[in-house]
C-alpha positions as CSV (number, residue, x, y, z in Angstrom):
1,X,8.7,22.8,-5.8
2,X,9.0,24.3,-2.2
3,X,11.2,22.1,0.0
4,X,9.7,23.5,3.1
5,X,6.4,22.0,1.9
6,X,8.0,18.8,0.6
7,X,9.2,18.2,4.2
8,X,6.0,18.9,5.8
9,X,5.8,17.5,9.4
10,X,2.0,17.8,9.4
11,X,-0.2,14.8,9.7
12,X,-3.7,14.1,8.2
13,X,-5.2,14.0,11.6
14,X,-3.5,16.8,13.6
15,X,-1.9,15.9,16.8
16,X,0.4,17.5,19.3
17,X,4.1,16.0,19.6
18,X,4.5,14.2,23.1
19,X,8.1,13.2,23.3
20,X,11.7,14.2,22.4
21,X,11.6,12.8,18.9
22,X,10.8,14.9,16.0
23,X,7.7,14.0,13.8
24,X,9.9,12.0,11.3
25,X,11.6,10.0,14.1
26,X,8.0,9.4,15.5
27,X,7.0,8.1,12.1
28,X,9.7,5.5,12.2
29,X,8.6,4.2,15.5
30,X,5.1,3.9,14.4
31,X,6.1,1.9,11.5
32,X,8.6,-0.5,13.4
33,X,5.7,-1.5,15.8
34,X,3.0,-2.0,13.2
35,X,1.5,-5.3,12.7
36,X,1.6,-4.8,8.7
37,X,5.3,-4.5,8.9
38,X,5.6,-7.7,11.0
39,X,3.6,-9.6,8.5
40,X,6.1,-9.0,5.8
41,X,8.4,-11.5,7.4
42,X,6.3,-14.2,5.7
43,X,5.7,-12.6,2.4
44,X,7.4,-13.5,-0.8
45,X,10.3,-11.6,-2.3
46,X,11.3,-14.0,-5.0
47,X,10.7,-17.6,-3.7
48,X,7.2,-18.2,-2.4
49,X,6.7,-20.4,0.8
50,X,10.5,-21.0,1.0
51,X,11.8,-22.7,4.3
52,X,15.3,-21.6,3.3
53,X,16.5,-19.0,6.1
54,X,19.3,-17.7,3.6
55,X,16.6,-16.5,1.1
56,X,15.0,-13.1,1.3
57,X,11.5,-12.5,2.5
58,X,9.7,-9.1,1.9
59,X,10.9,-7.9,5.3
60,X,14.5,-8.8,4.8
61,X,14.5,-7.1,1.4
62,X,12.8,-4.1,3.0
63,X,15.4,-3.8,5.7
64,X,18.2,-3.8,3.0
65,X,16.4,-1.2,1.0
66,X,16.1,0.9,4.2
67,X,19.9,0.5,4.7
68,X,20.4,2.0,1.2
69,X,17.9,4.7,1.9
70,X,19.9,5.8,5.0
71,X,23.0,6.1,2.8
72,X,20.9,8.3,0.4
73,X,19.9,10.3,3.4
74,X,23.4,11.0,4.5
75,X,24.4,12.0,1.0
76,X,21.4,14.7,1.0
77,X,22.6,16.0,4.3
78,X,26.0,16.7,3.0
79,X,24.9,18.2,-0.3
80,X,25.3,21.8,-0.8
81,X,22.6,21.7,-3.4
82,X,20.1,20.2,-0.8
83,X,21.2,22.5,1.8
84,X,20.5,25.6,-0.4
85,X,17.1,24.2,-1.6
86,X,15.9,23.3,2.1
87,X,17.6,26.2,3.6
88,X,18.9,23.9,6.3
89,X,22.4,23.2,7.4
90,X,24.0,19.7,7.4
91,X,23.3,19.2,11.1
92,X,19.6,20.1,10.7
93,X,19.1,17.8,7.8
94,X,20.7,14.9,9.8
95,X,17.6,14.6,11.9
96,X,15.4,14.7,8.8
97,X,16.7,13.2,5.6
98,X,18.2,9.9,6.9
99,X,15.2,8.8,9.1
100,X,12.6,10.0,6.5
101,X,14.2,7.9,3.8
102,X,14.6,5.0,6.2
103,X,10.9,5.0,6.9
104,X,9.9,5.3,3.3
105,X,12.3,2.6,2.3
106,X,11.0,0.3,5.0
107,X,7.3,0.7,4.1
108,X,7.8,0.6,0.3
109,X,6.3,-2.9,0.0
110,X,4.0,-2.8,2.9
111,X,0.9,-3.2,0.6
112,X,2.1,-6.3,-1.3
113,X,-0.1,-9.2,-1.4
114,X,1.0,-12.8,-0.7
115,X,3.0,-14.6,-3.2
116,X,4.7,-11.5,-4.4
117,X,3.8,-9.3,-7.5
118,X,2.5,-12.1,-9.3
119,X,-0.6,-11.8,-7.1
120,X,-1.2,-8.2,-8.6
121,X,-1.5,-9.9,-12.0
122,X,-3.8,-12.6,-10.5
123,X,-6.1,-10.2,-8.8
124,X,-6.4,-7.9,-11.8
125,X,-7.1,-10.7,-14.2
126,X,-9.8,-12.1,-11.9
127,X,-11.7,-8.8,-11.9
128,X,-11.4,-8.4,-15.6
129,X,-13.1,-11.8,-15.9
130,X,-15.6,-10.7,-13.3
131,X,-16.5,-7.5,-15.3
132,X,-17.3,-9.7,-18.3
133,X,-19.6,-11.9,-16.3
134,X,-23.3,-11.1,-15.7
135,X,-22.6,-10.1,-12.0
136,X,-23.9,-6.5,-11.7
137,X,-22.3,-6.3,-8.1
138,X,-19.1,-5.3,-9.9
139,X,-20.2,-3.8,-13.2
140,X,-22.2,-1.1,-11.4
141,X,-19.1,0.4,-9.9
142,X,-17.9,3.9,-11.3
143,X,-14.8,4.2,-13.2
144,X,-12.3,4.9,-10.5
145,X,-13.8,2.2,-8.2
146,X,-13.3,-0.4,-11.1
147,X,-9.8,0.8,-11.7
148,X,-8.9,-0.2,-8.1
149,X,-9.5,-3.9,-9.0
150,X,-9.0,-4.1,-12.7
151,X,-5.5,-2.5,-12.2
152,X,-4.9,-3.6,-8.7
153,X,-1.5,-2.4,-7.3
154,X,0.4,-3.0,-4.2
155,X,1.5,0.7,-3.9
156,X,-2.1,1.8,-3.7
157,X,-2.9,-1.0,-1.1
158,X,0.1,0.1,0.8
159,X,-1.2,3.7,0.9
160,X,-4.5,2.4,2.4
161,X,-2.5,0.2,4.9
162,X,-0.7,3.2,6.2
163,X,-3.5,5.7,6.3
164,X,-6.4,3.5,7.1
165,X,-6.0,0.0,8.1
166,X,-3.9,0.2,11.3
167,X,-7.5,0.7,12.8
168,X,-7.2,2.0,16.5
169,X,-10.5,3.9,17.2
170,X,-10.3,5.9,14.1
171,X,-9.7,5.7,10.3
172,X,-6.3,7.5,10.2
173,X,-4.1,4.4,10.4
174,X,-0.5,5.1,11.4
175,X,-1.2,8.9,10.8
176,X,2.3,9.5,9.3
177,X,3.6,12.9,8.3
178,X,2.5,14.1,5.0
179,X,6.2,14.1,3.8
180,X,6.7,10.4,4.6
181,X,3.3,9.6,2.9
182,X,4.1,11.6,-0.1
183,X,7.6,10.2,-0.5
184,X,6.1,6.7,-0.4
185,X,3.8,7.2,-3.4
186,X,5.6,6.0,-6.5
187,X,2.4,6.5,-8.6
188,X,0.3,9.4,-7.2
189,X,-2.4,8.8,-9.7
190,X,-6.0,7.6,-9.6
191,X,-6.8,8.4,-13.2
192,X,-6.3,6.3,-16.3
193,X,-2.8,4.7,-16.4
194,X,-0.4,4.9,-19.3
195,X,-0.9,2.2,-21.8
196,X,2.9,1.7,-22.3
197,X,5.8,2.4,-19.9
198,X,8.0,5.2,-20.8
199,X,5.3,7.6,-21.8
200,X,5.2,10.9,-19.8
201,X,4.5,11.2,-17.1
202,X,6.0,8.4,-15.0
203,X,3.4,9.1,-12.2
204,X,0.6,7.5,-14.5
205,X,2.5,4.2,-15.2
206,X,0.4,2.6,-12.5
207,X,-2.8,3.0,-10.6
208,X,-1.5,4.2,-7.3
209,X,-4.4,5.5,-5.4
210,X,-7.7,3.7,-4.5
211,X,-11.1,5.5,-4.6
212,X,-11.4,5.0,-0.7
213,X,-8.3,7.1,-0.2
214,X,-9.0,9.8,-2.8
215,X,-9.8,12.6,-0.2
216,X,-6.8,11.9,2.0
217,X,-4.6,11.6,-0.9
218,X,-5.6,15.1,-2.2
219,X,-4.8,16.7,1.2
220,X,-1.3,15.1,1.2
221,X,-0.6,16.4,-2.3
222,X,-1.9,19.9,-1.5
223,X,0.1,20.0,1.8
224,X,3.4,18.9,0.2
225,X,2.8,21.2,-2.9
226,X,2.9,18.4,-5.4
227,X,0.2,19.8,-7.7
228,X,2.4,21.8,-10.2
229,X,0.2,23.6,-12.8
230,X,-2.5,21.1,-12.6
231,X,-0.3,18.0,-12.7
232,X,0.4,15.8,-9.7
233,X,4.0,15.0,-9.5
234,X,6.1,12.4,-7.5
235,X,8.0,13.8,-4.4
236,X,11.6,14.0,-5.2
237,X,12.7,11.7,-2.4
238,X,10.4,8.9,-4.0
239,X,13.0,8.5,-6.7
240,X,15.7,7.7,-4.2
241,X,13.5,5.1,-2.4
242,X,12.8,3.6,-5.9
243,X,16.6,3.5,-6.6
244,X,17.3,1.8,-3.2
245,X,14.7,-0.7,-4.1
246,X,15.9,-1.5,-7.4
247,X,19.5,-1.7,-6.3
248,X,18.6,-4.1,-3.5
249,X,16.6,-6.7,-5.4
250,X,18.9,-6.6,-8.4
251,X,21.9,-7.4,-6.3
252,X,20.4,-9.6,-3.9
253,X,18.3,-11.6,-6.4
254,X,21.7,-12.8,-7.9
255,X,22.8,-13.7,-4.3
256,X,19.4,-15.6,-3.7
257,X,20.0,-17.4,-7.1
258,X,23.5,-18.3,-6.2
259,X,22.4,-19.7,-2.8
260,X,19.6,-21.7,-4.5
261,X,22.2,-23.2,-6.9
262,X,20.5,-21.6,-9.9
263,X,23.8,-19.9,-11.1
264,X,27.5,-20.2,-10.1
265,X,30.6,-18.1,-10.5
266,X,31.3,-19.2,-14.0
267,X,27.7,-18.3,-15.1
268,X,28.4,-14.8,-13.8
269,X,31.7,-14.5,-15.7
270,X,30.0,-15.7,-18.8
271,X,27.4,-12.9,-18.5
272,X,29.8,-10.0,-17.7
273,X,32.7,-11.1,-19.9
274,X,31.5,-9.2,-23.0
275,X,30.9,-6.0,-21.0
276,X,33.9,-3.6,-21.2
277,X,32.7,-1.1,-18.5
278,X,34.9,-0.4,-15.4
279,X,32.4,-2.0,-13.1
280,X,32.1,-5.1,-15.1
281,X,35.9,-5.4,-15.1
282,X,35.8,-5.2,-11.3
283,X,33.3,-7.8,-11.1
284,X,35.4,-10.2,-13.4
285,X,38.4,-9.4,-11.3
286,X,36.5,-10.6,-8.2
287,X,35.3,-13.7,-10.0
288,X,39.0,-14.5,-10.8
289,X,40.4,-14.1,-7.2
290,X,42.4,-17.3,-6.7
291,X,42.2,-17.9,-2.9
292,X,38.5,-16.6,-2.3
293,X,35.9,-19.3,-2.1
294,X,32.6,-18.7,-4.1
295,X,30.5,-17.4,-1.2
296,X,33.2,-14.7,-0.5
297,X,33.2,-13.7,-4.3
298,X,29.4,-13.3,-4.2
299,X,29.5,-11.1,-1.1
300,X,32.4,-8.9,-2.5
301,X,30.5,-8.7,-5.9
302,X,27.4,-7.5,-4.0
303,X,29.3,-4.8,-2.1
304,X,31.1,-3.6,-5.2
305,X,27.8,-3.4,-7.2
306,X,25.8,-1.6,-4.6
307,X,28.5,1.0,-4.1
308,X,28.7,1.6,-7.8
309,X,24.8,1.9,-8.1
310,X,24.3,4.1,-5.0
311,X,26.8,6.6,-6.4
312,X,25.4,6.4,-9.9
313,X,21.7,6.8,-8.4
314,X,22.7,9.9,-6.4
315,X,24.7,11.5,-9.0
316,X,21.9,11.3,-11.2
317,X,19.4,12.5,-8.7
318,X,21.2,15.8,-8.2
319,X,22.0,16.3,-11.9
320,X,18.3,15.9,-12.8
321,X,16.6,17.4,-9.6
322,X,15.5,20.5,-11.6
323,X,13.7,18.2,-14.2
324,X,12.3,16.1,-11.3
325,X,10.7,19.3,-9.6
326,X,8.9,20.1,-12.8
327,X,7.8,16.6,-13.8
328,X,10.2,16.1,-16.7
329,X,12.3,13.3,-15.5
330,X,10.7,10.0,-16.7
331,X,13.0,7.3,-15.8
332,X,14.6,5.5,-12.8
333,X,17.8,7.1,-11.5
334,X,19.8,3.9,-12.0
335,X,18.6,3.5,-15.6
336,X,20.6,6.4,-16.8
337,X,24.1,6.0,-17.8
338,X,24.2,2.5,-16.5
339,X,26.7,0.2,-18.0
340,X,25.8,-2.9,-16.3
341,X,22.1,-3.0,-15.6
342,X,21.3,-5.3,-18.5
343,X,23.6,-7.9,-17.1
344,X,21.9,-7.6,-13.6
345,X,18.5,-8.0,-15.0
346,X,19.7,-11.0,-17.1
347,X,20.1,-13.0,-13.9
348,X,16.5,-12.2,-12.6
349,X,14.8,-12.8,-15.8
350,X,16.9,-15.8,-17.4
351,X,18.4,-17.6,-14.4
352,X,15.9,-17.1,-11.3
353,X,12.4,-16.3,-12.5
354,X,12.3,-19.2,-15.0
355,X,13.3,-21.6,-12.2
356,X,10.8,-24.6,-11.8
357,X,10.5,-24.2,-7.9
358,X,9.4,-20.4,-8.4
359,X,6.9,-21.4,-11.1
360,X,5.5,-24.3,-9.1
361,X,5.0,-22.0,-6.2
362,X,3.5,-19.2,-8.1
363,X,1.1,-21.7,-9.5
364,X,0.1,-22.6,-6.0
365,X,-0.3,-18.8,-5.2
366,X,-2.5,-18.5,-8.3
367,X,-4.9,-21.4,-7.0
368,X,-4.8,-19.9,-3.5
369,X,-5.7,-16.3,-4.3
370,X,-8.3,-17.1,-6.9
371,X,-10.0,-19.7,-4.6
372,X,-10.0,-16.9,-1.7
373,X,-11.7,-14.5,-4.2
374,X,-14.1,-17.0,-5.3
375,X,-15.1,-18.0,-1.8
376,X,-15.4,-14.4,-0.3
377,X,-17.1,-12.8,-3.4
378,X,-19.7,-15.5,-3.5
379,X,-20.5,-15.5,0.1
380,X,-20.4,-11.7,0.5
381,X,-22.8,-11.1,-2.3
382,X,-25.1,-14.1,-1.7
383,X,-28.8,-13.5,-1.7
384,X,-29.1,-15.6,1.5
385,X,-27.8,-13.4,4.4
386,X,-26.6,-16.7,6.2
387,X,-23.8,-16.9,3.7
388,X,-22.9,-13.2,4.2
389,X,-22.7,-13.7,7.9
390,X,-20.3,-16.5,7.4
391,X,-18.0,-14.4,5.3
392,X,-18.2,-11.7,7.9
393,X,-17.3,-14.1,10.7
394,X,-14.0,-15.1,8.7
395,X,-12.9,-11.8,7.7
396,X,-10.6,-9.7,10.2
397,X,-13.0,-7.7,12.4
398,X,-10.7,-4.7,12.3
399,X,-10.8,-4.6,8.6
400,X,-14.7,-4.6,8.6
401,X,-14.8,-2.1,11.2
402,X,-12.5,0.3,9.4
403,X,-14.6,0.0,6.2
404,X,-17.8,0.7,8.3
405,X,-16.5,3.7,10.1
406,X,-15.3,5.2,6.6
407,X,-19.0,4.7,5.5
408,X,-20.9,5.1,8.8
409,X,-22.8,8.2,7.9
410,X,-23.8,7.0,4.4
411,X,-24.8,3.6,6.0
412,X,-27.0,5.4,8.6
413,X,-28.8,7.6,5.9
414,X,-29.3,4.7,3.5
415,X,-30.6,2.4,6.4
416,X,-33.1,4.8,7.8
417,X,-34.3,6.0,4.4
418,X,-34.8,2.3,3.2
419,X,-36.7,1.5,6.4
420,X,-38.9,4.5,6.1
421,X,-39.8,3.6,2.4
422,X,-40.6,0.1,3.4
423,X,-42.9,1.2,6.2
424,X,-44.5,3.9,3.9
425,X,-45.2,1.2,1.3
426,X,-46.7,-1.1,3.7
427,X,-48.9,1.7,5.3
428,X,-50.3,2.5,1.8
429,X,-51.9,-0.9,1.6
430,X,-54.2,-0.2,4.3
431,X,-57.3,2.1,3.7
432,X,-59.2,1.6,7.0
433,X,-58.0,1.4,10.7
434,X,-56.7,-1.7,12.1
435,X,-54.4,-2.8,14.9
436,X,-51.7,-4.0,12.3
437,X,-51.9,-0.5,10.7
438,X,-51.5,1.2,14.1
439,X,-48.5,-1.1,14.7
440,X,-46.9,-0.1,11.4
441,X,-47.4,3.6,12.2
442,X,-45.9,3.2,15.6
443,X,-42.8,1.4,14.1
444,X,-42.6,4.2,11.5
445,X,-42.6,6.7,14.2
446,X,-40.0,4.9,16.0
447,X,-37.8,4.9,12.9
448,X,-38.4,8.6,12.4
449,X,-37.4,9.3,16.0
450,X,-34.1,7.4,15.7
451,X,-33.4,9.1,12.4
452,X,-33.9,12.4,14.0
453,X,-31.4,11.4,16.7
454,X,-29.0,10.1,14.1
455,X,-29.1,13.4,12.1
456,X,-28.3,15.4,15.5
457,X,-25.5,13.1,16.2
458,X,-24.2,13.2,12.6
459,X,-23.7,17.0,12.8
460,X,-21.7,16.7,16.0
461,X,-19.7,13.9,14.6
462,X,-19.0,15.7,11.1
463,X,-18.0,18.9,12.8
464,X,-15.3,17.2,15.2
465,X,-14.2,14.8,12.5
466,X,-13.5,17.9,10.1
467,X,-12.0,20.0,12.9
468,X,-9.3,17.4,13.7
469,X,-8.1,17.7,10.1
470,X,-7.2,21.3,10.8
471,X,-6.0,21.3,14.5
472,X,-5.4,18.8,17.3
473,X,-8.6,18.2,19.2
474,X,-8.6,18.8,23.1
475,X,-9.0,15.8,25.4
476,X,-12.7,16.9,25.9
477,X,-13.4,17.1,22.2
478,X,-11.8,13.6,21.5
479,X,-14.0,12.0,24.3
480,X,-17.0,13.7,22.7
481,X,-16.1,12.4,19.2
482,X,-15.7,8.9,20.5
483,X,-18.9,9.0,22.6
484,X,-20.8,10.4,19.5
485,X,-19.4,7.7,17.2
486,X,-20.4,5.0,19.7
487,X,-24.0,6.5,20.0
488,X,-24.2,6.5,16.1
489,X,-23.1,2.8,16.1
490,X,-25.8,1.9,18.6
491,X,-28.5,3.7,16.6
492,X,-27.5,2.4,13.1
493,X,-26.3,-1.1,14.1
494,X,-24.1,-1.4,11.0
495,X,-22.9,-4.7,9.9
496,X,-20.9,-6.0,6.9
497,X,-24.0,-6.5,4.8
498,X,-24.6,-2.7,5.1
499,X,-21.5,-1.8,3.1
500,X,-22.2,-1.0,-0.6
501,X,-20.7,-3.2,-3.3
502,X,-17.5,-1.2,-3.7
503,X,-16.7,-1.4,0.1
504,X,-17.4,-5.2,0.1
505,X,-14.9,-5.8,-2.5
506,X,-12.4,-3.4,-0.9
507,X,-12.8,-5.4,2.4
508,X,-12.1,-8.7,0.6
509,X,-9.1,-7.4,-0.9
510,X,-7.8,-5.7,2.4
511,X,-8.3,-9.1,4.1
512,X,-6.5,-11.1,1.4
513,X,-3.7,-8.6,0.7
514,X,-2.9,-8.5,4.3
515,X,-2.4,-12.3,4.5
516,X,1.2,-13.8,4.7
517,X,2.0,-16.6,2.3
518,X,1.6,-19.3,4.8
519,X,-1.6,-18.0,6.3
520,X,-3.2,-17.5,2.8
521,X,-2.3,-21.1,2.0
522,X,-3.7,-22.6,5.4
523,X,-6.9,-20.4,5.1
524,X,-7.6,-21.4,1.6
525,X,-7.1,-25.2,2.5
526,X,-9.6,-24.7,5.3
527,X,-12.4,-23.0,3.4
528,X,-11.9,-25.4,0.5
529,X,-12.2,-28.5,2.8
530,X,-8.6,-29.6,2.3
531,X,-7.8,-29.5,5.8
532,X,-9.7,-29.1,9.1
533,X,-7.2,-27.8,11.6
């Protein structure tokens, strides 16, 4: 891999820097101010819909992952190996590695649906049942399109959030640097996924790229040089982001479990007692401190564990970097030579995830998400357009506008061709002259005129849209692009019902996945008649 390309500052839509910050520092600012990040404050980490301020939300978890990412960034700056590979000094790297990893760690869960990872299972299972039904609206999708829903994944949704759904006059979202986007992608894969985890390559363990982002994804991969001999590989920094995530949740799940009263110090001692490793001995010594209260012990355990796991992950990163760069490293950094991972996972699996409170609330999440999908799919694909309009009125306008802009040229061509076919069919029914026939011919002529105008505008729009992928547009070109797009909208008059089947499903999931836990619950209760206000 070429580290100059791996650290590419280029963006999908090219733009000129306008302030003192470098592109990676600008990325961080864009992320911090994004609505998608703010919504994570009310999204589940472990305990859905909790009112306990001591328990982690998806946002507080992401902040902690970001903190660990910063630590990894500092280690990268001081590494002689990384300095050699990047051909940069420690000082030069200081304004690249820490901020880049902070950004990537902060956004690593930005695509997660409400009610945690359990929502991914609910959504995937829902569409598998839909595929078995007689509804052709889903069964007619192509293979890649179906995988988006049958193997729904928050990582793929997050990529769409970052590069599309922050809709501000165009479909480039936050328009982050290619290096940041590439480092974010844990599963740079839109093909078939591995049937079993642990099978090479790790990149194919999940469905990480939606059909709607395929073109942008390929441009990111090309820019960062991640297509190695026909195989698309992870960005090396992604392994450190993944490690930061795992370290944070393994350590903090234990702390959340303690704060919820699901485990105590004696429980921790019991789990670690049989482990003879140095780190386990340190944990037991903390448990046995005579004058520390339980809260102090838990905090000291967390500090000790995080320090141990961060060092372990980074050592494994440098040791295996050559394998990572050729796609032959197929495990998480903290899973290698880890003396204590089994015990940490024990707390999550045996003491926390089995808790009655979590299962009650996950059951609530199942009812909510399934109910939302039932409602919006039924209304969006209803034969009566009144039902479609009701769905359109409830879905976020910016989400619909984003999907329409992605498809505006296809929608225009499809609408005009359909209208012309309908007029030609009607005209063929008349053999002699009549006032009604003349009216049909006049209407056909008007459609042909508008179609011609559309084709002219399409050429201007397509030319400028493609140009901004190569270099920044001038102010005049930007104004022309916006003006042309506005004229196309006025001629085409696109609406939600003009989207094809795939994009209707896409919009529905964009809307639902962007909801916070509480908003999803309230929204479901309103549309199901359980509450009015």
